[in-house]
MARLUM-158436 format. One record per residue (C-alpha): x, y, z. Coordinates in steps of 0.001 Angstrom, whole numbers, plus 524288, in hexadecimal, padded with zeros to 5 digits. Example, Ala and Ser with C-alpha at 12.3 -4.5 7.8 and 13.67 -1.06 7.14 Angstrom:
<sites>
8300C7EE6C81E78;835667FBDC81BE4;
</sites>
This chain:
<sites>
7BEED82E99840D1;7B4E48325984B04;7BA8E83A7985517;7B58983A4A86321;7BA0E846E4867CD;7C3D7850DA86264;7CB7F84EAA857A2;7D3A98537084CEF;7D6F484D6783E6D;7E48D84B5583B38;7E96D84B0D82E00;7EF9183CB882F50;7EB44831B583611;7F39C82AE3840CB;7F1E281E8684AF0;7E7EF81E2F854A2;7E7EC8243985EDB;7E694830F8855C6;7EADB83E0585C53;7E30D846868531D;7D7508403585935;7D86A844A886873;7CB8A83C4386DD1;7C3B38306C86AA0;7C43F82E6785C56;7BDCC821DC853B8;7C8ED81EE18468A;7BD4B8178E83F94;7C54D819B683314;7D02E82553833C1;7D39A829578249A;7D2468331D81B48;7C28E8326581A1D;7B8E583B188146D;7AAD383D3E810D2;7AAE083DC98025C;7A189847E27FB7F;794B98455F7F598;793C5839457FCB6;78C1E833A7807CD;797AF832E580FEA;7998E8389181D5E;79B0B8368282BAC;78D7F82FCC83204;78AA782DE284064;77DE582638845DF;778EF820CF851D0;772168168E85441;76B1580E2B85EFF;7673A8142586C9E;76A6A817F087884;775048106287DEE;7776B809DB87349;778BD812368696A;784A68141985E12;7890981E7B8583F;78F8081A7A84A84;797CC824608412A;7991B81E7583272;7A30E823B882A6A;7A046824BF81ACE;7AAFF82B8881544;7B69F829DC80A8E;7C3F982ADA8083C;7CC008356480420;7D49D830BE7FAA3;7CA618257B7F528;7BC3782D167F3E3;7B6A081FCD7EE8C;7B901818987FBAC;7B21F8197B8056E;7B0EF816AD8153D;7A5708140C81D2E;7A71D8108682E3E;79F7E8117583847;7A3AC8156A847C4;79A61810B685183;79949814A6862D2;792CE80DCD86AA0;78A3F813388753F;78AD9808DD87DAB;797F78048C87AD5;7A09980EC087ED6;7ADEA80DA5878C1;7AAE48059B86CAF;7AB9F80B9585F0F;7AA518024E85346;7AEAD8054E845BA;7A69D7FF95839BC;7ACA47FF6682C2F;7A2DE7FEB281FE1;7AC678020F815CC;7BC71804BB81549;7C0A180451807FD;7CF328023780CB1;7CC377FE4D8193A;7D1B6806EB820D8;7E1558080B8197B;7E3558165881E15;7D99D81881829E0;7DCAA8164383A61;7D0FF80ECC840FD;7D03E80F2484F3A;7CB258183985B8A;7D2F281F0186466;7CDFC825F887145;7D7048314287140;7E410835D586797;7EBFA82FCC87285;7E3F082334873B7;7DFF281815875C8;7DAD38149D86906;7D98E807D2861FD;7DC468075E853BF;7D73A7FDA884A49;7E08D801D383D6C;7EA4580C1C839EA;7EA0780E4582AB5;7E8207FE65827DF;7E1E07FA0881A57;7D4C47F26D81A67;7D6537F18282AC5;7C6FE7F98C82A5E;7BD437EFC68224F;7AF137F18D81CAE;7A6027EC78828AE;7B0EA7EC728325A;7AE8F7EF6484175;7B9D67F64184AF7;7B35E7F8298586C;7BC3B7FDD0863BD;7B9C67FD2F87048;7C17C8068D87738;7BF21802D6884D1;7C69F7F6E887F55;7CFB17FB16877C7;7CCA67F23286D9C;7C6D47F02F860A5;7C0627E53F85847;7BEA97E51A84A79;7B7287DC8484234;7AF977DB9C8358F;7A2687DC3C83532;79C727CFD882DC4;78C197CE1182E09;78A4D7C96783AEB;7968D7C6B283F31;7A5567CDCD83F5D;7B0EF7C8F28399A;7BF267C9BE83ECE;7C93C7D5D983799;7CF097C94583115;7C2487C3D382951;7BA067C9EC81F60;7AAE57C96981EB6;7A79E7C19281391;798B47BF4881221;795F07C31D821C9;7A06B7B80782591;7ACA87B995829AE;7B9077B3F78205F;7C6BC7B597822A8;7CF567BF8981DE0;7DC547C0AE822A9;7E6557C5A881BA5;7E1297C02C80E41;7D5777BD0E80B95;7CCDE7B6397FE70;7BED37B43380154;7B4D57B04D7F86C;7A5F27B1A97F7A9;79CC77ACFF7ECD9;78D6C7AF467E9AB;788007A1207EA97;786ED7961E7F60A;7848378B6C7ED34;79360784587F171;79EE8787667F758;7A90D78ECD7EF84;7B787793137F22B;7C2C179C587F085;7CE57798957ED55;7DB777A1167EE33;7E8FB79C937E820;7F2197A4E67EF97;801247AA777EA75;805DE79D497F023;80037795847E7E6;7F5A5790B17F299;7E8B578DBD7F002;7DE3178F777FA18;7D00D78AA17FB5A;7C7A8783D980594;7CD357774E7FFF5;7DAEE77C3C8041F;7D6AB786EB80DFA;7E541787388142E;7DD727876C8217A;7E8257863282B33;7F44E78A51820BD;7FF007914A82956;804467980A81BE6;8003F7A2B98199B;7F66C79F1181007;7E72A79FE880F45;7DBEE7988E815F7;7CF2D793F48119F;7C4357987381A39;7B5C57932681A08;7AD0879C6C819D0;7A04379AFF81DFB;7976278F4281665;7A3F87917D80C4E;798977941980273;798D27A1797FFE8;7A5B67A8CD805CD;7B4437A13E804FD;7C0567A84C80A07;7D0977A563809DD;7D8C27AE63812CA;7E6137B0CD819E0;7E4347B1718283A;7E9727BE8D82D76;7F7287B7AB83232;7F90B7B2B08237B;8002B7B9C881848;7FA2C7B6F380B14;8045E7B655801AB;805B17C0767F958;802C37BDB57EA4D;7F7977B9627E125;7EC3F7B2AF7E6F5;7E4097AAE87DDBD;7D54C7AAC57DFE3;7CA987A1337DC9D;7BD1079AF37E0B8;7B94178DB17DF6E;7A7B178CC97DCDF;7A9D377F8D7DF52;7A27A776177D943;7957377A3F7DCAD;7928A78A5B7DDDA;78FB278C057CDBB;78A8A77D667CC16;77E5677F747D3F1;7714F784467CD58;775637921A7CE06;77EC0795787C1C8;781B77A3697C3E5;78FCB7A7F77C488;794A77A9937D209;79C727B3627D6F0;7A80B7B2187DFFE;7AD5C7BF067E81B;7BB237BBDA7EC78;7BEE17C77D7F663;7CE267C9457FA06;7D0D17CFF98065F;7DFC57D1A58096C;7E41A7D856814BF;7E3DB7E6418150E;7E25E7E739806C5;7D2AE7EB758002F;7CA9A7DE107FDC8;7CA427D9A77F02B;7BF0C7D1277EAD4;7BEC47C7F97DDCD;7B2187C5557D679;7B0487B9EB7CE7E;7A40E7B3027C8CF;7A47C7A30C7C6E3;79C8179EB87BC26;79D5478E667BE7A;7A418787027C830;7B1E8786C57C8DF;7BA7777A4A7C728;7C7D277D2B7CF21;7C50277C367DC75;7D23D77F3C7E473;7DA0B786C77DAD8;7DCAF7942E7D68F;7E25C798BA7CC79;7DF767A3E47C373;7DA3B79A2D7B7BB;7D1F7792EB7C1D8;7C440792E47BF9E;7C48E7982B7CE73;7CC2D7A2E17CC17;7C62E7B0A77CF97;7D1F07B8747D05B;7DF937BCFD7D6D3;7E5917C62B7E086;7F2357C97B7E4B6;7F8367CC447F2B6;802A47D3427F1EF;801C87DBCB7FE8F;804A17DC7880C9A;805177E805815EE;810647E71381FAB;814A17EFAA82C13;812DF7FD7582C32;81D6C8080D82AD8;8219680E19837E0;81DBB81A40830DD;8125281F01826DF;81B2B8251981B2B;819C38291180A34;8252E82D31802BB;82ED08250680BFE;83A7881D2D806D4;83B1080C1B806C6;846F8806198043F;84B9F7F72E803FC;857587F49880E1A;862547EA6A80941;85C117E27081417;84E3F7E42F80F6A;8499B7EC688199C;8413C7F98B8145C;844448056D81A51;83A9381169818D5;83DA381E4981977;836A882D6C81A0D;82C1E8303D8145F;8205E83A2F81A18;81517834B1824BA;808948382D8265A;80CE28451182CF2;8125D845318207D;81F618495D82482;82BDA8443581F38;831838383E8280B;8408C8361382D46;83B8D82817830C8;83EEE81AA782A70;83B6980D3F82DB7;83E648004C82716;837547F39A8231D;83C1D7E51182656;834517DDCB81C5B;838F37D22E82288;831897D34B82FC9;826CF7DE5B82935;8299A7E95883216;82E197F78C8348B;83A4F7FDE983ACC;83C8880ACF83DC0;84B4180DF583A33;8520381BEB8402C;84C14826CE83752;8531882FC682C91;8582E83D098316D;85025843D482749;840F48425582600;83DC48410C81717;8344183DE180C43;8359183C397FCDA;843468369C7FFC9;849E782BD17FA60;851858202480055;85AA4817A47F96E;862688093A7FE50;8705C809537FC3E;87A787FFCF7F9FF;87E607FC84807BF;86EED7FD2F80C11;86E6080C8D810E8;86228813A280D0B;864E9821B180942;8592A82B6380A42;85B3A8382F80270;8523B843E38025A;844338465680123;83D2F8512B8081A;83C8C853D7818E1;8333385C7781D72;82B668677D816B4;8329B86ABB80A77;842118673280E24;8468A85C378055D;851C385471808D7;860BF8539680381;8645E8499080F4E;8658983B4D80EA8;867178318B81758;86A8A8237D818EE;863FA8190E81F94;86D3380B07825CD;8655C7FFA5826BD;86F757FA9A82EC6;870308059583A5F;8619E80A92836C8;868538184D83713;866808258482D3C;8724982B2C82A58;87381837F9823D8;87BE78399181515;87E8A842F280D00;8748384BDB807A7;870E684E237F8D5;87477857DB7F181;8667485A447EF11;85B09859EA7F7E1;84F14852DB7F2CB;8418C84C4D7F387;83B8C841C37E89C;8472783DF97E36C;84D9682FED7E20E;857A08296C7E564;85D2181D4F7DD75;86714812957E07D;8706C813A77D5C3;87963806057D4E5;884E880B307DA06;87D1B80CCB7E7D5;87BCC81DF57E543;86F0F823737E8A6;86C7F82ACC7DC4A;8612E835C37E27A;8598583D537D812;850B6848057D5D0;8458884CB97E097;843C085AA77E467;84A39863877EF83;83B7186AFB7F097;84006874F67E60C;8439186D027DA8D;842538607F7D58E;8500185A617D3C1;856A38555E7C89B;863DE853487CF81;86830843EF7D497;874C9841B37DEA8;87B37834E17E1C2;87B4082F157F176;88971828397F225;8865D81ECB7FD5A;8947681BD280038;8974182B5E801A3;889DD82FE080628;8899A83B437FD1D;8822C840C37F081;888238445C7E47B;87ED084B3C7DA39;87EAE844E17CDC9;8789B848AC7C0BE;86BA184F637C097;85ECC84ADB7B9FC;85A45850AD7AE07;84CDF852F37B50E;849868579A7C23E;8403384CB57C8D3;83A23849287D458;830A183E307D54E;837C6834E37CBBB;83C40828F67CD21;84BB0823747CAC1;84E0F816397C80A;85B5680E797C78E;85A9C805917BB84;8650B7F91C7BAAD;86FD88019A7B385;8701880AC17BE8B;86ACB8162D7B986;85FD981DAC7BF42;852D9820BB7B850;84C6082A5F7BD04;83CE0830187B8F4;832C3837907B86D;82E4683FDB7C4B8;82DC0850597C4A8;834D685AC57C07B;8361A8689E7C70D;82A9C86C337BF5D;822A2861E17C4AE;8238885C857B8B8;81EE284BB77B792;82CF7846657B026;82CC383BF17A567;83B7F83C5A7A490;84516831FE7AA05;853E9833B87A9B2;85E80829A37AED7;86A8382CCE7B844;876C9824387B5A1;87D548226A7C21D;88C5C820EC7B811;88BC182EBA7B3FE;88251833F97BE64;8799083A807B260;86D2683A5A7AE90;86673837E37A125;857FC838AC79C12;8516B82CC2797A2;8431282B7078FBB;83792831717986E;82AC882A9179C12;81FA682B21796D8;8178E82F9D7A170;81E7783B5B7AA1C;81BED835D97B9EB;822CD839A67C83C;81F5B831807D413;8210D8246B7C8FB;82852818DF7CEC8;83500811347C7A2;83666803EE7C676;843927FD157C20A;83FA27EFA27BBC9;8449E7E46E7BBDE;8494C7E5647AD31;84F117F3D67B0B1;843C27FC907AC31;83C9F806A37B18E;82FFF805E97B6B0;8283F8148B7B765;81B61814057BFB1;8113E81D207C159;8113C82B027C768;80ABF8371E7C3AD;80D68841557B986;80BD184F927B588;7FDCC850D27B9DC;7FE39847FA7C59B;7F9E583D377BF50;7FDA8830A47C4C1;802C1826717B9B7;800A7817757B8D3;809588190A7AD18;8160B80F877ACBE;822E1810187A453;82EF1809267A3D7;83E1380CC97A24B;8470A8059F7995A;853EB8080479F91;85A728035379214;8529080BAC7884C;84EB5815FE79251;8413D817CB78E14;8349C81556795AF;8286080BB7791B4;81AF980F06796DF;816EA8021579CAB;809097FC667A2BA;80210806767AA06;7FFBE804887B971;7F2E78014A7BBFA;7F36680C297C6F1;7F8C2819A17C4CA;800EC81CD17D097;80B19826267D5D2;813C88268A7E2D7;813268159F7E1A9;81DF680CAD7E288;821E9802C67D89E;82B657F71E7DCA2;832407ED1E7D3C0;82E287E0427D890;8378E7D4CF7D816;8304B7CE047CB0E;833A37D9E67C4C8;824AF7DF607C538;822B67EDC67CD04;819027EF977D6DE;811C67FE137D5FE;80B9F800F57E327;802C180BA97E845;8050F81B137E4BB;7F9BC8246C7E0BB;7F30B826337D64D;7EB1D834237D3C3;7E2BA830B97DF7D;7E3E8825587E77E;7F11081ED07EE74;7F2608127E7EA59;7F30C805897F080;7F4847FC3D7E224;800EE7F5DE7DE9A;804037F1197CF8D;80E927E9547CA59;815BE7EBA37BE45;8189B7E0297B652;826267E3917ACF1;822C37D8537A365;8153D7DCF679FEE;817E07ED767A4DF;80C987ECE47A9AA;806437ED377B7AD;7FDBB7E40D7C05E;7F71C7E89A7CB7E;7F9DE7E3147D8C6;7F3E97E0E57E74C;7F2067EFBC7EAEA;7F7667F3B07F80E;7F0677F557804EF;7F43880361805D2;7F2CB80EA37FBC7;800E6815B77FC57;8094A820B07F3E5;81710824A87F513;81AC0818CA7FD0D;8253980FC37FDEF;8277B800287F721;834BE7F8F27F728;835D67EAE47F25A;83B577E2C87FCAF;844FC7D93E7FCD4;83BAE7CDBB7FB79;8341C7D3467EE94;829177DA5F7F6F3;8258E7E7467F4D4;824A97F17A8028C;8196A7FBD38004E;81CA38068F80A4C;814DD8129C81027;8109E81D668062B;8051F82590807B3;7F5BA8244C805B8;7EFE7832B680AD3;7FAE882EA1816CC;806BE828B88168D;80862819AF8193E;80F42810BD8238F;808DD8053581C6C;812937FC578157D;80D897EF9580B1F;815E87E54E80354;8156A7DF777F598;815F47D1397F515;81A967D17F7E667;
</sites>
């Protein structure tokens, strides 16, 4: 941030105009950056040219607080002969501005121009933004050799190629003859120069002729088209003469894959002889370079940033998001509704009580019961309220016997809600109580053997409830598990896990087994270990480890029985990675990463099988929402 007058630095970012910056301010990259010790990093300035055509340049060379290996470099230019113009030039922006605000304002009350607000990969290397404060307009371009490209293009070999929502561009090292890229889409359509789809009205890619076609070839989806989700095969045909001339040395082909709002991926392959398959792209083809899985799309953001919220799938398929905390770190009483059909969010009536660390359960009549949690300060709640989707209103119902936060709530087969454990601010709890939606009252049931918080609770196919892990009153992480029997309203202990864990996930698989993944242990080490509970033997089996250790993640069972685990944090960073557990092989495979790194988020499976990932935190609470396409 470059203040041109008095300003104070606030803890939280805001949309422009920003109240902490009272006078004219440039925001080339408002984010949590710092000068790393022992490096040449810093903030520099210089003036070049002669009066009256001098240019003042500020250059920033900095690191991110949560990712020291990455550096950011950008410039701010002011022009003596062009009063009212300011230019930002970006040399290196590893995350594309996913948590940055970019723009200018004249004062804390405006006027202002905002280019981006925490938008990933909106700020690209070799990009220039020129703000004209006289006309209140700005222009963003990519600097590309002696020319400039528009923001839906990419600069390749000093040429502008179409980037759109997705593109595959091939570059090769030899100009002897024409090669070309071939892409087979998830819909089994093959696109290449001989089948360009140039006038396609469907959501399919198109081939673009680039330059003289002797070193660059491109296939892209325009910005107004939606690329199909799934696996893309990428091939390259050397043609008949690229490797048949006097130069017999291997030819290297580089393929760059740009998916809108995702980091660029690169594949490199060397060919030692000419390919024979000219118009096909299978993983058995001699043209094959590799595959890429495109699974995520960004959807409309929530109206409020929030983490530690709940998300519930209503009977009509809409998603109700409730409570949590925002960038001011205050518990929220707000709620909003996501409509998957139209892809938008609508504010609904506020809850009576703001709360965080609560639970939300969908009852058999479609209403949503929100229970407990923490209010402001250390005020732990015993209150409960009910959301009616038909009226859009909240109604308070009977209070729990015990105030609690960090508990679990499970919908039993008879429609009652079992609330278990948590803490009341003074102690971890072993108590459990049952909510009857017909009477609106609570009943104490048998206590667990062990008091616990940050555990999981899973309803098994026989109606029993498996409670696993967490921490006890001695702050010890637990490996124990116990089983609640609704018919007797009592608990029995079952076999212990191999690893004590808290802040893990537990997922009931299609065969009835329970998959427990990740979390952390007594030493605060984040785990990648995974175990499987068998309800018949009541014992645990260790299965394949996740690729990434993680806690505060989510796990969602997909329609095909695989389990999608996304986000969370390890011992150092918040994660955007996702991986899939395959019950048949008991192993994990990586899937495409999310746009945003996030932990303490919510994830729900929509009625069509897609997975909606909502909010969470990465340094600050998020309003971003992403959709996974299985």
